[in-house]
N, C-alpha and C positions, 0 to 999 in steps of 0.2 A: 196697452195701446200698441198697435202694430209699428214696427221699427221704421217702415217706409213713411208712415204718417208722421212719426216723430221727426224724421229727417226733413221732410217737407216743411213741417211747422217751424222747426228751429231755423232752417236755412231761409225761409221766407221772413221770419222775424229779423234775422241778421241782415238780410238784403234791404228790408223796408224801414227798419227802426233803429238798429244798433250798428255802431261802427266797429265793434269788437266783441269777442266772446265774453270778456270780463264785464263789459257793460251790460250784456244780456243777462249774465248770472247775477249781477247786482240788482237788476230790476225785476226779473221774473222769479216768483216764489218757487215754482216747480221745475225751473230750468236745470238745477243740479241733477235731479233724478233723470231727466230726459237726456242730458249730456252724458251721464254715466252709462245709460243704456246704449247710446250711440257708440261710445268707446268700447263697450263690452261686445258690440256686434261688428267690430272691425272698421269703425270710422274714426277719423282724426280731424282736428280743426286746422284749416289752412289759413294762416294770417293774411297772406297776399290776396287770396280770393274772398276772405271773410265768410267762409262757409265750411261745413263739414263735408269731407270727401272720403272715399274708401282708402284705407291705408295702402301704400305702395310697397 
């Protein structure tokens, strides 16, 4: 799956359904794989924003 699609999907889920990354990971079966792909492609989770952003 394209990294931009993964980013959009995960951030939408975080915005609409989950209050934290941990909550997302507990509930979604394939979230670990998608989060790992985001991290491998230079993204990190920002707790304040509750979304993945490009590493600074």
